[in-house]
Structure formats: C-alpha cells, structure tokens
py3Dmol code that shows the C-alpha trace and the ligand (Angstrom):
import py3Dmol

protein = """\
ATOM      1  CA  MET A   1      47.081  38.447 348.785  1.00  0.00           C
ATOM      2  CA  LYS A   2      44.130  37.046 350.670  1.00  0.00           C
ATOM      3  CA  VAL A   3      40.895  35.190 350.029  1.00  0.00           C
ATOM      4  CA  ASP A   4      37.733  37.146 350.753  1.00  0.00           C
ATOM      5  CA  LEU A   5      35.623  34.449 352.358  1.00  0.00           C
ATOM      6  CA  ASP A   6      32.285  36.075 351.464  1.00  0.00           C
ATOM      7  CA  SER A   7      32.953  36.150 347.724  1.00  0.00           C
ATOM      8  CA  ALA A   8      35.522  33.314 347.772  1.00  0.00           C
ATOM      9  CA  LEU A   9      37.670  35.452 345.489  1.00  0.00           C
ATOM     10  CA  LEU A  10      41.295  36.454 345.824  1.00  0.00           C
ATOM     11  CA  VAL A  11      41.987  40.026 346.834  1.00  0.00           C
ATOM     12  CA  ASP A  12      45.353  41.541 346.004  1.00  0.00           C
ATOM     13  CA  THR A  13      46.218  43.792 348.913  1.00  0.00           C
ATOM     14  CA  GLN A  14      49.301  45.276 347.203  1.00  0.00           C
ATOM     15  CA  SER A  15      48.712  45.714 343.509  1.00  0.00           C
ATOM     16  CA  THR A  16      45.673  46.541 341.444  1.00  0.00           C
ATOM     17  CA  ASP A  17      46.732  45.147 338.090  1.00  0.00           C
ATOM     18  CA  ARG A  18      48.221  41.758 338.997  1.00  0.00           C
ATOM     19  CA  LEU A  19      44.840  40.131 339.608  1.00  0.00           C
ATOM     20  CA  LEU A  20      41.777  39.977 337.374  1.00  0.00           C
ATOM     21  CA  PHE A  21      38.422  38.246 337.795  1.00  0.00           C
ATOM     22  CA  ILE A  22      37.001  36.986 334.501  1.00  0.00           C
ATOM     23  CA  PRO A  23      33.937  34.858 335.265  1.00  0.00           C
ATOM     24  CA  SER A  24      33.718  31.502 333.521  1.00  0.00           C
ATOM     25  CA  PRO A  25      30.350  29.819 332.989  1.00  0.00           C
ATOM     26  CA  ASN A  26      32.037  26.442 333.496  1.00  0.00           C
ATOM     27  CA  PHE A  27      31.382  25.648 337.135  1.00  0.00           C
ATOM     28  CA  ASN A  28      28.720  24.253 339.413  1.00  0.00           C
ATOM     29  CA  ALA A  29      28.121  23.713 343.107  1.00  0.00           C
ATOM     30  CA  ARG A  30      30.336  21.475 345.167  1.00  0.00           C
ATOM     31  CA  PRO A  31      28.481  18.609 346.856  1.00  0.00           C
ATOM     32  CA  ALA A  32      26.818  19.869 350.028  1.00  0.00           C
ATOM     33  CA  GLY A  33      29.096  19.883 353.023  1.00  0.00           C
ATOM     34  CA  THR A  34      32.299  19.333 351.054  1.00  0.00           C
ATOM     35  CA  GLU A  35      35.465  20.528 352.725  1.00  0.00           C
ATOM     36  CA  ILE A  36      38.047  21.991 350.344  1.00  0.00           C
ATOM     37  CA  ASP A  37      41.195  20.055 351.158  1.00  0.00           C
ATOM     38  CA  LEU A  38      43.205  19.627 347.949  1.00  0.00           C
ATOM     39  CA  LEU A  39      45.089  21.989 345.647  1.00  0.00           C
ATOM     40  CA  VAL A  40      45.817  20.777 342.120  1.00  0.00           C
ATOM     41  CA  ILE A  41      48.560  22.367 340.009  1.00  0.00           C
ATOM     42  CA  HIS A  42      48.175  22.221 336.229  1.00  0.00           C
ATOM     43  CA  SER A  43      49.790  23.675 333.148  1.00  0.00           C
ATOM     44  CA  ILE A  44      48.175  24.719 329.903  1.00  0.00           C
ATOM     45  CA  SER A  45      48.923  26.850 326.869  1.00  0.00           C
ATOM     46  CA  LEU A  46      46.839  27.552 323.789  1.00  0.00           C
ATOM     47  CA  PRO A  47      47.818  26.983 321.137  1.00  0.00           C
ATOM     48  CA  PRO A  48      50.076  24.399 322.832  1.00  0.00           C
ATOM     49  CA  GLY A  49      53.470  25.923 323.579  1.00  0.00           C
ATOM     50  CA  ILE A  50      52.387  29.437 322.587  1.00  0.00           C
ATOM     51  CA  TYR A  51      52.297  32.075 325.319  1.00  0.00           C
ATOM     52  CA  THR A  52      50.954  35.053 323.461  1.00  0.00           C
ATOM     53  CA  GLY A  53      47.311  35.866 323.016  1.00  0.00           C
ATOM     54  CA  ASN A  54      44.285  34.967 325.077  1.00  0.00           C
ATOM     55  CA  GLY A  55      43.632  31.386 324.011  1.00  0.00           C
ATOM     56  CA  VAL A  56      43.369  29.981 327.521  1.00  0.00           C
ATOM     57  CA  ILE A  57      41.117  32.773 328.734  1.00  0.00           C
ATOM     58  CA  ASP A  58      38.882  32.342 325.710  1.00  0.00           C
ATOM     59  CA  PHE A  59      38.848  28.567 326.219  1.00  0.00           C
ATOM     60  CA  PHE A  60      37.769  28.829 329.843  1.00  0.00           C
ATOM     61  CA  CYS A  61      35.007  31.261 328.832  1.00  0.00           C
ATOM     62  CA  ASN A  62      33.759  29.145 325.892  1.00  0.00           C
ATOM     63  CA  LYS A  63      34.834  31.886 323.488  1.00  0.00           C
ATOM     64  CA  LEU A  64      37.609  30.132 321.606  1.00  0.00           C
ATOM     65  CA  ASN A  65      37.612  31.127 317.946  1.00  0.00           C
ATOM     66  CA  ILE A  66      38.009  27.793 316.169  1.00  0.00           C
ATOM     67  CA  ALA A  67      39.435  29.517 313.090  1.00  0.00           C
ATOM     68  CA  ASP A  68      42.406  30.890 315.058  1.00  0.00           C
ATOM     69  CA  HIS A  69      44.373  27.618 315.137  1.00  0.00           C
ATOM     70  CA  GLU A  70      44.006  24.120 313.730  1.00  0.00           C
ATOM     71  CA  TYR A  71      44.397  22.576 317.203  1.00  0.00           C
ATOM     72  CA  TYR A  72      41.257  24.290 318.455  1.00  0.00           C
ATOM     73  CA  SER A  73      38.936  21.962 316.540  1.00  0.00           C
ATOM     74  CA  GLN A  74      40.085  19.155 318.882  1.00  0.00           C
ATOM     75  CA  ILE A  75      38.931  20.989 321.995  1.00  0.00           C
ATOM     76  CA  LYS A  76      36.005  23.016 320.724  1.00  0.00           C
ATOM     77  CA  ASN A  77      33.395  20.969 322.575  1.00  0.00           C
ATOM     78  CA  LEU A  78      35.177  20.840 325.928  1.00  0.00           C
ATOM     79  CA  LYS A  79      33.775  22.836 328.820  1.00  0.00           C
ATOM     80  CA  VAL A  80      36.537  23.416 331.317  1.00  0.00           C
ATOM     81  CA  SER A  81      37.788  25.960 333.787  1.00  0.00           C
ATOM     82  CA  ALA A  82      40.148  26.428 336.683  1.00  0.00           C
ATOM     83  CA  HIS A  83      39.857  28.627 339.723  1.00  0.00           C
ATOM     84  CA  LEU A  84      43.076  30.439 338.815  1.00  0.00           C
ATOM     85  CA  PHE A  85      45.292  30.873 335.774  1.00  0.00           C
ATOM     86  CA  ILE A  86      48.775  32.355 336.131  1.00  0.00           C
ATOM     87  CA  LYS A  87      50.279  33.803 332.965  1.00  0.00           C
ATOM     88  CA  ARG A  88      53.976  33.825 332.097  1.00  0.00           C
ATOM     89  CA  ASP A  89      54.373  37.380 333.437  1.00  0.00           C
ATOM     90  CA  GLY A  90      52.786  36.448 336.757  1.00  0.00           C
ATOM     91  CA  GLN A  91      49.373  37.935 336.129  1.00  0.00           C
ATOM     92  CA  ILE A  92      46.683  36.037 337.986  1.00  0.00           C
ATOM     93  CA  ILE A  93      43.192  35.520 336.591  1.00  0.00           C
ATOM     94  CA  GLN A  94      40.446  34.039 338.712  1.00  0.00           C
ATOM     95  CA  PHE A  95      37.617  32.394 336.765  1.00  0.00           C
ATOM     96  CA  VAL A  96      35.570  30.636 339.440  1.00  0.00           C
ATOM     97  CA  PRO A  97      35.061  31.466 343.139  1.00  0.00           C
ATOM     98  CA  PHE A  98      36.812  28.924 345.339  1.00  0.00           C
ATOM     99  CA  SER A  99      33.508  28.008 346.962  1.00  0.00           C
ATOM    100  CA  GLN A 100      32.280  26.666 343.613  1.00  0.00           C
ATOM    101  CA  ARG A 101      33.364  23.567 341.728  1.00  0.00           C
ATOM    102  CA  ALA A 102      35.584  24.410 338.771  1.00  0.00           C
ATOM    103  CA  TRP A 103      36.049  21.847 336.013  1.00  0.00           C
ATOM    104  CA  HIS A 104      39.802  21.254 335.885  1.00  0.00           C
ATOM    105  CA  ALA A 105      40.646  17.729 337.013  1.00  0.00           C
ATOM    106  CA  GLY A 106      38.225  15.466 335.146  1.00  0.00           C
ATOM    107  CA  GLU A 107      38.392  11.797 336.027  1.00  0.00           C
ATOM    108  CA  SER A 108      40.783  11.723 338.959  1.00  0.00           C
ATOM    109  CA  TYR A 109      41.661  10.063 342.244  1.00  0.00           C
ATOM    110  CA  PHE A 110      43.287  11.359 345.401  1.00  0.00           C
ATOM    111  CA  GLN A 111      44.001   8.721 348.025  1.00  0.00           C
ATOM    112  CA  ASP A 112      40.730   6.765 348.146  1.00  0.00           C
ATOM    113  CA  ARG A 113      38.510   9.514 346.756  1.00  0.00           C
ATOM    114  CA  GLU A 114      37.479  10.119 343.162  1.00  0.00           C
ATOM    115  CA  ALA A 115      36.161  13.212 341.341  1.00  0.00           C
ATOM    116  CA  CYS A 116      38.733  15.604 342.734  1.00  0.00           C
ATOM    117  CA  ASN A 117      36.913  18.649 341.348  1.00  0.00           C
ATOM    118  CA  ASP A 118      34.420  18.183 344.171  1.00  0.00           C
ATOM    119  CA  PHE A 119      36.903  19.007 346.919  1.00  0.00           C
ATOM    120  CA  SER A 120      39.819  20.759 345.240  1.00  0.00           C
ATOM    121  CA  ILE A 121      41.010  24.115 344.007  1.00  0.00           C
ATOM    122  CA  GLY A 122      42.673  24.115 340.587  1.00  0.00           C
ATOM    123  CA  ILE A 123      45.478  26.438 339.516  1.00  0.00           C
ATOM    124  CA  GLU A 124      46.648  26.473 335.904  1.00  0.00           C
ATOM    125  CA  LEU A 125      50.108  27.793 335.050  1.00  0.00           C
ATOM    126  CA  GLU A 126      50.641  28.984 331.516  1.00  0.00           C
ATOM    127  CA  GLY A 127      53.243  26.542 330.267  1.00  0.00           C
ATOM    128  CA  SER A 128      53.959  23.103 328.921  1.00  0.00           C
ATOM    129  CA  ASP A 129      55.775  19.876 329.704  1.00  0.00           C
ATOM    130  CA  PHE A 130      58.780  21.073 327.728  1.00  0.00           C
ATOM    131  CA  GLU A 131      60.203  24.172 329.387  1.00  0.00           C
ATOM    132  CA  PRO A 132      60.551  25.826 332.789  1.00  0.00           C
ATOM    133  CA  PHE A 133      57.966  28.094 334.312  1.00  0.00           C
ATOM    134  CA  THR A 134      58.961  31.698 335.020  1.00  0.00           C
ATOM    135  CA  ASP A 135      60.123  33.291 338.250  1.00  0.00           C
ATOM    136  CA  ASN A 136      57.135  35.639 338.074  1.00  0.00           C
ATOM    137  CA  GLN A 137      54.819  32.635 337.904  1.00  0.00           C
ATOM    138  CA  TYR A 138      56.369  31.025 340.971  1.00  0.00           C
ATOM    139  CA  ALA A 139      56.139  34.318 342.861  1.00  0.00           C
ATOM    140  CA  SER A 140      52.438  34.670 342.042  1.00  0.00           C
ATOM    141  CA  LEU A 141      51.753  30.978 342.653  1.00  0.00           C
ATOM    142  CA  ILE A 142      53.336  31.150 346.101  1.00  0.00           C
ATOM    143  CA  LEU A 143      51.324  34.262 347.013  1.00  0.00           C
ATOM    144  CA  CYS A 144      48.094  32.619 345.858  1.00  0.00           C
ATOM    145  CA  THR A 145      48.890  29.384 347.647  1.00  0.00           C
ATOM    146  CA  GLN A 146      49.669  31.157 350.901  1.00  0.00           C
ATOM    147  CA  ALA A 147      46.315  32.942 350.721  1.00  0.00           C
ATOM    148  CA  ILE A 148      44.482  29.735 349.861  1.00  0.00           C
ATOM    149  CA  ILE A 149      45.959  27.655 352.670  1.00  0.00           C
ATOM    150  CA  ARG A 150      45.194  30.403 355.182  1.00  0.00           C
ATOM    151  CA  ALA A 151      41.564  30.403 354.026  1.00  0.00           C
ATOM    152  CA  TYR A 152      41.285  26.619 353.631  1.00  0.00           C
ATOM    153  CA  PRO A 153      43.637  25.176 356.257  1.00  0.00           C
ATOM    154  CA  ALA A 154      42.698  21.572 355.486  1.00  0.00           C
ATOM    155  CA  ILE A 155      45.021  22.010 352.479  1.00  0.00           C
ATOM    156  CA  THR A 156      48.240  21.019 354.208  1.00  0.00           C
ATOM    157  CA  PRO A 157      51.031  21.711 351.723  1.00  0.00           C
ATOM    158  CA  ARG A 158      53.115  18.552 351.864  1.00  0.00           C
ATOM    159  CA  GLU A 159      50.133  16.199 351.720  1.00  0.00           C
ATOM    160  CA  CYS A 160      47.418  18.099 349.904  1.00  0.00           C
ATOM    161  CA  ILE A 161      49.083  19.953 347.033  1.00  0.00           C
ATOM    162  CA  VAL A 162      49.442  17.703 344.006  1.00  0.00           C
ATOM    163  CA  GLY A 163      49.896  17.850 340.268  1.00  0.00           C
ATOM    164  CA  HIS A 164      47.236  16.873 337.778  1.00  0.00           C
ATOM    165  CA  GLN A 165      49.668  14.123 336.746  1.00  0.00           C
ATOM    166  CA  ASP A 166      49.398  12.676 340.271  1.00  0.00           C
ATOM    167  CA  ILE A 167      45.608  12.386 340.348  1.00  0.00           C
ATOM    168  CA  SER A 168      45.008  11.442 336.692  1.00  0.00           C
ATOM    169  CA  PRO A 169      48.248   9.586 335.899  1.00  0.00           C
ATOM    170  CA  SER A 170      46.929   7.600 332.952  1.00  0.00           C
ATOM    171  CA  ARG A 171      45.583  10.673 331.145  1.00  0.00           C
ATOM    172  CA  LYS A 172      47.579  13.707 332.216  1.00  0.00           C
ATOM    173  CA  SER A 173      51.210  14.772 332.442  1.00  0.00           C
ATOM    174  CA  ASP A 174      50.847  18.352 333.676  1.00  0.00           C
ATOM    175  CA  PRO A 175      52.384  20.373 335.204  1.00  0.00           C
ATOM    176  CA  GLY A 176      55.190  18.190 333.899  1.00  0.00           C
ATOM    177  CA  PRO A 177      58.865  17.587 334.617  1.00  0.00           C
ATOM    178  CA  PHE A 178      59.902  21.242 334.686  1.00  0.00           C
ATOM    179  CA  PHE A 179      57.682  22.197 337.603  1.00  0.00           C
ATOM    180  CA  ASP A 180      59.937  22.851 340.619  1.00  0.00           C
ATOM    181  CA  TRP A 181      58.059  21.037 343.388  1.00  0.00           C
ATOM    182  CA  GLU A 182      60.832  21.324 345.964  1.00  0.00           C
ATOM    183  CA  GLY A 183      61.330  25.043 345.472  1.00  0.00           C
ATOM    184  CA  TYR A 184      57.606  25.660 345.559  1.00  0.00           C
ATOM    185  CA  LEU A 185      56.773  23.529 348.576  1.00  0.00           C
ATOM    186  CA  ALA A 186      59.754  24.862 350.512  1.00  0.00           C
ATOM    187  CA  SER A 187      57.929  28.199 350.616  1.00  0.00           C
ATOM    188  CA  PHE A 188      55.430  26.800 353.086  1.00  0.00           C
ATOM    189  CA  GLY A 189      57.858  25.449 355.684  1.00  0.00           C
TER     190      GLY A 189
END
"""
ligand_1 = """\
1
ZN
Zn 45.626 19.655 334.080
"""
view = py3Dmol.view(width=600, height=400)
view.addModel(protein, "pdb")
view.setStyle({"model": 0}, {"cartoon": {"style": "trace"}})
view.addModel(ligand_1, "xyz")
view.setStyle({"model": 1}, {"stick": {}})
view.zoomTo()
view.show()
C-alpha cells in the first residue's frame, strides 16, 4: 500500500479488489499552506450497529435512501465524508483525496488548534462503541496508516494519531472503548 502523491490516493500494490475509490462530493480545499499532521480514527455503522448493506457509502455520497431505516431521517441533512472507510471484511474505500479537506471531525480541537478537518486525515472503521473491530480491519488500517505516515511524515504515530473522542470529547465517543490503541500503535514502533 502506498499513497500516490500526484493524485493523493492510496494505491494497493498487492491486491486489486481490497481498495476502491468512490468519490464523495463532501470535501473542499484545505487552507493554503496547511501541513497534514494529524490522523483521526473514527467508527460508524448505518443503520447503527448494522454491518450489512451500503449505508455508510451512500451517506458519504449523499445518496442515503431515507425510507430504508427510521434512523436515517435524523441524519438526512448532514453532509459528511472521510478520506477512508474500512469495512468489517477489511475492504478499504477512499472517498476524498488526502490533499483535500474531508468533513469528518466537525467541531474539534487538537492541542491548541481547532477545526481539525483542516489539517487531518480521517479514517472511519465500520463498527460501534459496543463490540470489537475485526482482525481484517486492523490489518487494513495498519497498511493504510503505514502508507499515510510515509507520505505525510509530520503524522508521528504516538503524538499525532488520535480518536474522534479525543478531539471532540463533549460530542463524540468513537472509535470507542473496543478500539485496541496499544495493538494498533505498536505496529509503528
Ligand atoms: Zn467520528
């Protein structure tokens, strides 16, 4: 796995079906001159706790069918995205080039800076606060992270990889108590 710096997209050097690019309209330019120096880990599932279907993909592409689930009426007007989404089976979907500003963090603070979307990359894991993530997800997440930190070396793993719950603590709880931070971060030395 590597990041192609011209397109700012992941390239899977080993497998052709693990990685998909599905463009989301929900992005804009980062502020001029912004260095990408934060990686934010999230979790999401749509409907909440359900891991079948394409709810998250549809949501990030503004194609959610409101009639599919009663919960969807609560989120129908939200315009959000992440750079990457990792499904339960480890499939990776990129929605926004890393060079662009995806809309994943919302109101947020990292150290003394606000608006973390400006300078971060967001990865969503398909999951919830209530159960573990899968081995295939950790394997894909580690591959993606290794590629990202090679391309954007200001993202130093121990300091600059955080959970959404860390940067928006009053609003957000993801990726939640089941995310294995020690196991994940140990992969980067
Ligand atoms: Zn989140």
